[in-house]
C-alpha positions in Angstrom: -141.6 33.6 106.0 -139.7 34.5 102.3 -137.5 38.1 103.1 -136.4 37.4 98.4 -136.9 41.4 97.6 -136.8 40.0 93.9 -140.5 38.4 94.4 -141.7 42.3 95.2 -142.8 44.1 91.8 -143.3 47.6 93.5 -144.7 50.5 91.2 -141.9 52.5 88.8 -142.2 55.4 90.7 -141.1 53.7 94.6 -138.1 52.1 92.4 -136.9 55.1 91.6 -137.1 56.7 94.5 -133.7 56.9 96.8 -133.0 57.6 100.5 -132.0 60.9 101.5 -128.2 61.4 101.2 -128.2 63.1 104.7 -130.0 60.4 106.3 -127.3 57.9 105.3 -124.4 60.3 106.2 -126.7 59.9 110.0 -126.7 56.1 110.0 -123.0 56.2 109.4 -122.8 59.0 112.6 -125.0 57.1 114.3 -122.4 53.6 114.5 -119.6 55.5 114.9 -121.2 57.0 118.1 -122.6 53.5 119.0 -118.9 52.9 119.1 -117.5 55.0 121.5 -116.7 58.1 118.8 -117.5 61.2 120.1 -118.5 63.1 116.7 -119.9 66.7 116.1 -122.5 65.8 113.9 -123.3 69.5 111.7 -125.0 67.7 109.2 -128.9 67.4 109.8 -131.4 70.6 109.9 -132.9 69.6 113.2 -132.3 71.4 116.3 -131.7 69.6 119.9 -134.6 71.0 122.4 -131.7 71.1 125.0 -130.1 74.1 123.4 -132.8 75.2 121.1 -136.4 74.1 123.3 -139.9 75.4 121.5 -141.4 78.3 123.1 -142.0 77.6 126.4 -146.0 79.3 125.8 -146.2 77.2 123.0 -145.1 73.9 125.1 -147.7 74.9 127.6 -150.2 75.3 125.6 -149.9 71.7 123.6 -150.0 70.2 127.1 -153.6 72.2 127.7 -154.8 71.4 124.5 -154.6 67.2 125.5 -155.6 68.4 128.7 -158.6 69.6 127.4 -159.3 66.6 125.3 -158.9 68.2 121.4 -158.2 64.2 120.6 -161.3 64.3 118.2 -160.6 64.9 114.0 -160.1 68.1 113.3 -161.8 70.6 111.0 -160.0 69.1 107.1 -157.7 72.1 105.9 -156.9 73.6 109.0 -159.3 74.7 112.4 -160.8 77.9 112.1 -159.3 80.0 114.5 -155.2 78.3 113.4 -156.1 79.5 109.9 -157.3 82.9 111.6 -154.2 82.7 113.2 -151.3 82.4 110.4 -153.3 84.8 108.3 -152.3 87.6 110.8 -148.9 86.3 111.6 -147.8 86.5 108.4 -148.7 89.5 107.6 -147.5 90.5 110.8 -143.9 89.6 110.3 -144.2 89.5 106.4 -146.8 91.8 105.1 -148.6 88.5 103.1 -151.9 89.7 102.8 -153.9 86.4 102.9 -157.2 85.3 104.0 -157.8 82.5 105.7 -159.6 80.7 102.6 -156.7 81.0 100.7 -154.6 79.0 103.7 -154.0 75.3 104.7 -152.4 73.7 107.0 -150.9 69.7 107.4 -148.6 67.9 109.5 -145.3 69.7 108.6 -144.2 71.0 105.4 -143.7 67.8 103.2 -147.0 66.0 103.0 -147.9 70.1 102.0 -145.5 70.2 99.5 -146.3 66.3 97.9 -150.2 68.0 98.0 -149.0 71.0 95.7 -147.0 69.2 93.5 -149.8 66.7 93.0 -152.0 69.6 92.5 -150.3 71.5 89.6 -148.6 68.9 87.7 -149.7 66.5 85.5 -147.4 62.9 84.4 -144.9 64.6 82.2 -144.8 67.6 83.2 -141.4 69.8 83.3 -140.7 71.3 86.8 -137.1 73.7 87.4 -135.7 72.5 90.5 -133.2 75.4 91.6 -130.4 73.8 93.3 -128.8 73.0 95.8 -131.6 73.1 97.9 -133.5 71.0 99.9 -134.4 67.4 97.8 -137.2 68.5 95.6 -136.7 66.1 93.1 -137.9 63.4 95.4 -141.4 65.4 94.8 -140.8 65.3 90.9 -140.2 61.9 91.0 -143.1 60.7 93.1 -145.8 62.7 90.8 -143.6 61.4 87.8 -142.8 65.2 86.2 -139.4 65.7 84.3 -137.3 67.6 86.7 -134.9 70.7 84.7 -132.6 71.4 87.0 -130.6 74.4 87.5 -127.6 74.4 89.8 -127.1 78.4 90.7 -123.7 79.2 91.3 -121.7 80.4 94.6 -120.4 83.8 93.3 -124.1 84.6 93.2 -124.7 83.1 97.0 -125.8 80.1 95.3 -128.9 82.2 94.2 -130.0 81.6 90.8 -130.3 85.3 88.8 -132.8 86.0 86.2 -130.7 85.6 83.0 -129.6 82.5 84.3 -133.5 81.4 84.9 -135.3 83.6 81.5 -134.1 80.4 79.1 -135.9 78.2 81.1 -139.3 79.5 81.7 -141.0 78.9 78.7 -140.9 75.0 79.1 -141.8 74.5 82.9 -145.1 74.0 84.5 -143.5 75.0 87.9 -140.3 76.2 89.2 -139.0 75.7 92.9 -137.2 78.8 94.9 -136.3 78.4 98.7 -134.8 81.7 101.3 -133.4 81.5 103.0 -131.9 79.0 101.3 -131.2 75.5 102.5 -128.3 74.0 102.2 -126.4 77.8 101.8 -128.5 79.8 104.4 -128.2 82.8 101.9 -131.4 85.0 100.7 -132.5 86.8 97.6 -132.2 90.2 97.0 -135.0 92.7 96.3 -133.9 93.6 92.8 -133.2 89.9 92.2 -136.7 88.8 93.7 -138.4 91.4 91.5 -136.6 91.3 88.3 -136.8 87.4 88.2 -140.7 87.3 89.5 -141.7 90.3 86.9 -140.3 87.3 84.1 -142.5 85.1 85.2 -145.5 87.2 85.6 -144.5 88.2 81.5 -144.6 84.5 80.5 -148.1 84.0 81.8 -149.1 87.0 79.9 -148.0 85.1 76.7 -149.4 81.8 78.3 -152.7 83.1 79.3 -152.9 85.2 75.8 -152.7 81.7 74.0 -155.0 80.1 76.7 -152.1 77.5 78.1 -151.5 76.5 82.2 -149.4 79.3 83.6 -146.3 79.1 85.3 -146.5 78.1 89.0 -144.2 78.8 91.5 -143.3 76.8 94.8 -141.9 78.5 97.1 -140.7 77.2 100.2 -140.1 80.0 103.2 -139.8 77.7 106.3 -136.6 79.9 107.3 -137.8 83.3 106.3 -138.0 85.2 109.6 -134.5 83.6 110.8 -132.4 86.3 108.9 -129.1 88.0 110.3 -128.1 91.0 110.8 -129.2 94.0 107.7 -130.2 90.3 105.7 -134.5 90.8 105.2 -136.4 88.2 103.5 -137.7 89.5 100.6 -141.9 89.0 99.5 -142.3 88.5 95.9 -145.8 89.9 96.5 -144.5 92.8 98.3 -141.9 93.6 94.7 -144.2 92.3 92.1 -148.2 92.4 92.9 -149.1 90.6 90.3 -147.0 87.1 90.8 -149.7 86.5 93.4 -152.0 84.9 91.1 -149.3 82.0 90.3 -147.5 81.7 93.9 -147.4 79.3 96.4 -145.8 79.6 99.5 -144.6 76.6 101.8 -143.8 77.7 106.2 -144.7 76.0 109.3 -143.0 76.0 112.8 -140.4 73.4 112.3 -137.3 75.6 111.5 -138.5 79.1 112.8 -139.8 77.5 116.4 -137.6 74.7 116.6 -140.5 72.2 116.4 -139.6 70.1 113.9 -141.4 67.2 115.9 -144.6 69.2 116.5 -145.6 68.3 113.3 -147.4 71.5 111.6 -146.7 73.5 108.3 -149.4 75.6 106.4 -149.7 77.0 102.8 -150.9 79.8 101.2 -151.7 81.1 97.8 -154.6 81.7 95.3 -157.7 80.1 96.8 -158.6 77.7 93.8 -155.4 76.3 94.4 -155.7 75.8 97.9 -159.1 74.8 97.5 -158.2 71.9 95.7 -155.0 71.3 98.1 -157.8 70.5 100.7 -159.8 68.6 98.9 -156.5 66.4 98.5 -155.5 66.6 102.3 -159.1 65.3 103.1 -158.4 61.5 101.3 -154.4 61.6 102.6 -155.6 62.5 106.0 -152.2 64.3 106.3 -153.5 67.2 109.3 -152.0 68.2 111.6 -153.1 67.0 115.7 -155.9 69.0 116.8 -154.1 69.6 120.1 -151.4 71.1 118.0 -153.2 73.6 116.5 -155.3 75.1 118.5 -151.7 75.7 120.4 -150.4 77.0 117.7 -153.5 79.2 117.0 -153.1 80.9 120.6 -149.5 81.5 120.2 -149.2 82.8 117.0 -151.8 85.8 118.5 -149.2 86.4 120.8 -146.8 88.7 118.8 -145.1 89.8 122.0 -143.8 86.0 123.1 -143.3 85.6 119.3 -140.5 88.6 119.1 -139.2 87.7 122.1 -138.5 83.8 121.4 -137.4 84.8 117.8 -134.6 87.3 119.4 -133.3 84.6 121.8 -133.3 82.0 119.4 -131.5 84.3 116.5 -128.5 85.0 118.6 -128.1 81.8 119.3 -127.7 80.7 115.7 -125.9 83.4 114.2 -123.5 83.3 117.4 -122.6 79.9 116.2 -122.6 80.5 112.5 -120.5 84.2 112.9 -117.3 81.7 114.9 -117.3 79.1 112.0 -117.5 81.9 109.5 -114.4 83.7 111.5 -112.7 80.1 111.6 -112.9 78.9 108.5 -111.6 83.1 107.3 -108.9 82.8 109.8 -107.6 78.8 108.2 -107.9 80.9 104.5 -105.9 83.3 105.6 -103.3 81.1 106.2 -103.2 80.0 102.3 -105.6 77.1 102.4 -108.3 77.2 99.3 -111.3 77.2 101.4 -114.2 80.0 102.1 -117.8 80.4 103.1 -120.3 83.0 103.1 -120.8 85.0 105.9 -124.1 83.9 107.6 -127.9 85.5 106.1 -130.2 83.0 107.3 -131.3 79.7 108.6 -129.2 77.6 110.5 -126.5 76.8 108.2 -123.5 78.2 106.9 -121.7 77.8 103.2 -118.5 76.7 103.5 -115.6 75.9 100.5 -113.4 72.9 101.3 -110.7 72.7 98.5 -108.5 70.2 100.2 -107.7 68.0 97.1 -104.8 67.5 96.5 -102.9 67.6 100.3 -101.8 64.6 102.3 -103.8 65.0 105.8 -101.8 64.2 109.3 -102.4 60.2 109.0 -100.4 61.0 105.9 -104.0 60.0 103.6 -104.2 62.0 100.1 -107.0 63.6 99.6 -108.4 63.2 96.2 -112.3 63.6 95.9 -115.0 65.1 97.7 -115.4 62.2 99.8 -111.9 62.1 100.6 -112.5 65.7 102.1 -115.8 64.5 103.6 -113.9 61.2 105.4 -110.8 63.6 106.2 -113.2 66.1 108.8 -114.7 63.0 110.5 -111.7 60.5 110.4 -108.9 63.0 111.5 -111.0 65.5 113.5 -114.7 64.1 114.4 -116.5 66.5 112.6 -119.6 65.8 110.4 -120.4 68.1 107.5 -122.7 67.6 104.2 -121.2 67.9 100.8 -124.0 69.8 98.2 -123.9 67.1 96.0 -126.7 65.5 98.7 -128.5 68.9 97.8 -128.6 68.6 93.9 -125.6 70.2 93.4 -122.5 68.9 90.6 -120.9 66.2 92.7 -117.7 67.6 92.1 -118.8 70.3 94.0 -116.0 71.5 96.7 -119.2 73.4 99.2 -120.7 71.8 102.4 -123.3 72.9 104.4 -122.7 73.3 108.5 -125.7 73.1 110.4 -125.6 74.2 114.0 -129.0 73.6 115.3 -128.0 70.0 117.5 -124.2 71.8 119.0 -124.0 74.0 122.2 -121.6 77.1 121.7 -119.0 75.3 123.7 -119.7 72.3 121.0 -118.6 75.3 118.3 -115.7 77.0 119.7 -114.2 72.5 120.2 -114.8 71.9 116.5 -113.1 75.1 115.2 -110.3 74.5 117.4 -110.6 71.3 115.8 -110.7 72.4 112.0 -107.7 74.3 112.7 -105.9 72.1 114.3 -106.1 69.5 111.6 -105.6 71.7 108.6 -102.7 73.5 109.8 -101.3 70.1 109.7 -102.0 69.4 106.1 -99.7 69.7 103.3 -100.0 70.1 99.6 -98.5 67.5 97.4 
């Protein structure tokens, strides 16, 4: 068989796509582990079920649903009982007032995100992609749109401000938001949210008066139930009701219930948009398996169990994040140019590691972001992800630390190793 890649003429869209940076890093980690090296993998936004299992009731309901032979096709767009449960769930926990006909479910948030882009965006349309964020630029490429990248600043907790985004609004068909943020683990404030979405509403009033296509909002809220302390997720529709006509939220069970492999997500927004998304998903077939839909519909109805699970889940995540945060601040107090943003949400900690210009204990000079990453991996066995993997400037000295696949004891050992290796570096 001929495996010569030169004979395969693929589409322009396929040729433009690249592998996810995090996947590439994970491959390197797995290779080193296969050689017997102990690596603390703080790169992946996933959960080790040993430390963070899915809710027991959800697990039991999934098993029951399979035993009850719910193995034929589900209803396109979501089983009615699931749509009812999602509607009640998002209203109870977040004040989202959406009827079942304004909700669609699918096999996770990613296919729904693709279908949303495909529903709203024409070839050549402009999409404002606020970074650092999950890899939305791949969806921009898949629909052959033009990306307008805006990089949020660390001094604003990697959240864009109204003043920064206002000049770009007149050029785009879609703008992306994510809160709590992946990778930053930070959230939009109530005031910031209100001001940003008021600007979008005003932009759309102008467009409607001119009979032009509105500016839509894609809002990734897959971490919205994972906030800590006094931090609260802000529902944009509550602080700016008029945005409801233009905003589509994407959510699911993957992150807030540690169910990344169960594959069930949902989107909600204006009924005409959701109805067209349901037509599209019928052709793609990216629906969640029927047993999972039946099980999740039952689990979400039990708000007491949902609250109980979230309380323990969030406590475990916060304990890990807070320990890492305090460690970074202790290292900062020694005079080394590192920093961190205190945990606000999700399972991530934003960490600045400006170690350029230092010599490592192994005698290597650090002169780039790649050197910093390799220093931690080679001399401490700690794997982290640079923010450039999330669309930030390649020279950004900020990194994402993820705690979903490690125990609290693992984190304690990571903290000791970080203190040890940084205490041994010397400035040139």
